[in-house]
Every structure is written in C-alpha cells, then in structure tokens.
C-alpha positions as CSV (number, residue, x, y, z in Angstrom):
1,M,0.1,0.0,0.1
2,G,1.0,3.4,-0.6
3,A,1.7,6.2,2.5
4,F,-2.1,7.6,2.0
5,W,-3.6,4.1,2.9
6,D,-0.9,3.3,5.6
7,D,-1.8,6.3,7.2
8,L,-5.4,6.1,6.7
9,A,-5.4,2.6,8.0
10,E,-3.6,4.0,11.2
11,D,-6.1,6.6,11.7
12,L,-9.0,4.2,11.4
13,A,-7.8,2.2,14.7
14,D,-9.1,4.6,16.5
15,P,-12.8,4.0,17.1
16,H,-13.6,7.9,17.2
17,L,-12.1,8.8,14.0
18,R,-13.3,5.5,12.5
19,R,-16.8,6.6,13.2
20,T,-16.0,10.3,12.0
21,Y,-14.8,8.9,8.8
22,A,-18.0,6.4,8.3
23,V,-20.5,9.3,9.0
24,E,-18.7,11.6,6.2
25,S,-18.4,9.1,3.7
26,V,-22.7,8.6,4.9
27,R,-23.5,12.0,4.5
28,Q,-21.0,12.4,1.0
29,A,-23.0,9.8,-0.4
30,T,-26.6,10.7,1.0
31,V,-25.9,14.2,-0.6
32,S,-24.5,12.8,-4.2
33,R,-27.9,10.0,-4.0
34,I,-30.2,13.3,-3.6
35,I,-29.0,15.7,-6.1
36,A,-28.2,12.6,-8.2
37,Q,-32.5,11.7,-8.0
38,L,-33.1,15.8,-8.2
39,E,-30.9,16.3,-11.8
40,E,-33.0,12.5,-12.7
41,A,-36.6,13.9,-12.0
42,R,-35.2,17.1,-13.8
43,R,-34.6,15.4,-16.6
44,A,-37.9,13.4,-16.5
45,A,-39.8,16.4,-16.3
46,G,-38.3,17.9,-19.5
47,L,-37.2,21.3,-17.5
48,S,-33.7,22.8,-18.4
49,K,-31.6,24.0,-15.2
50,A,-32.3,27.5,-16.3
51,A,-36.3,26.6,-16.0
52,L,-35.9,25.2,-12.6
53,A,-33.7,27.8,-11.7
54,R,-36.5,30.4,-12.7
55,A,-38.8,27.9,-10.7
56,V,-37.3,28.3,-7.8
57,D,-36.0,31.6,-8.3
58,T,-32.4,31.3,-7.7
59,N,-29.3,31.7,-9.9
60,P,-29.1,29.7,-13.0
61,D,-25.3,29.8,-12.2
62,A,-25.4,28.3,-9.1
63,L,-28.1,25.5,-9.7
64,R,-26.0,24.7,-12.5
65,R,-23.2,23.8,-10.1
66,L,-25.4,22.2,-7.5
67,L,-26.4,19.8,-10.3
68,T,-23.0,19.4,-11.9
69,A,-20.3,19.6,-9.3
70,G,-19.4,16.5,-7.7
71,N,-18.6,17.6,-4.0
72,V,-21.6,20.1,-3.3
73,N,-23.0,20.8,0.4
74,P,-26.6,22.2,-0.5
75,T,-29.0,23.6,2.4
76,L,-31.6,21.8,3.4
77,S,-34.2,24.1,2.5
78,T,-32.4,24.4,-1.0
79,V,-33.0,20.6,-1.6
80,A,-36.7,21.0,-0.2
81,E,-37.5,23.5,-2.5
82,L,-36.0,21.9,-5.1
83,A,-37.8,18.7,-4.7
84,A,-41.1,20.6,-4.2
85,A,-40.3,22.3,-7.6
86,L,-40.2,18.9,-9.3
87,G,-43.2,17.4,-7.1
88,L,-41.1,15.4,-4.8
89,Q,-41.3,15.6,-1.0
90,L,-38.0,14.4,1.3
91,V,-38.1,11.4,3.3
92,L,-36.6,10.1,6.2
93,A,-35.8,6.4,5.9
94,P,-33.9,4.1,8.7
95,L,-30.3,2.9,7.9
96,P,-29.2,-0.4,7.3
97,A,-28.5,-2.7,10.5
98,E,-25.0,-2.6,9.1
99,D,-24.3,1.2,8.5
100,R,-26.2,1.9,12.0
101,A,-23.8,-0.6,13.8
102,H,-20.9,1.9,12.6
103,L,-22.9,5.3,12.7
104,T,-24.8,5.2,15.9
105,P,-23.7,7.5,18.1
106,P,-22.2,5.2,21.5
107,T,-24.4,5.3,24.6
108,A,-23.6,7.7,27.4
109,D,-21.4,4.8,29.3
110,S,-18.8,4.4,26.7
111,A,-18.9,7.8,24.8
112,P,-15.7,9.3,24.3
113,D,-14.6,12.4,26.6
114,T,-15.9,15.2,24.0
115,P,-18.7,17.4,24.5
116,P,-21.8,16.8,22.3
117,R,-22.2,18.6,19.3
118,E,-25.1,21.4,19.1
119,P,-27.8,20.5,16.7
C-alpha cells in the first residue's frame, strides 16, 4: 500500500476517527444520491436547468453548479425547495443495520470525553 492508505489505516484504528470517517462517507454519499435524484427528476420533467432555476427563483449558474459539481453541500431548505418544484418531497428512511452499527453514537457510558455537538 501507499503512504496515504497506510496513514488512513492507522487513523482508522482509533474508534472515534473511524466513526467520524464513516459518518462523513455516508453524508457525502447521501448528498450525492439526492442531487442525482433531483437531476433525474429534472430531466424526466423535461425542464432545463435554467427553467428549474427560474421556478425556484435562484441563480441559474448556482443551480447548474449544484447539479453538476462533484462535491456539493446544499442546505436542506434548498434541497426541499428543488424537490417541491419537481413534485417531490423529502422522506427520511432508516439506515441499514450494518451502517447503523458504525454510525449510531455510542451510549453515554462508552462515549469519548468530548462534549456533544450542538444541533
């Protein structure tokens, strides 16, 4: 393996860093999946990116970047507004059991000595 992979393997030996890495990986995959679904719905509706931008009163260049850039982080409000304009709604679904085992925060008895994040 290369130095990067060796360093990553060493970092992931720490349970806290392993969980942080897993959470970020799921976050990125989730955002990418949602953006792909919005883009698919836009195409199915026969709307151009400019027409969708007009429908939600946003800058066409910003919408184009959102739908085509690889690493985006839209607000929930933006995603919900685009979904509604395309006749969709956002729905939460349970994580698969395997993912939950890696992502669900540990119980208070086994939590690291770090303060909880603000919501």
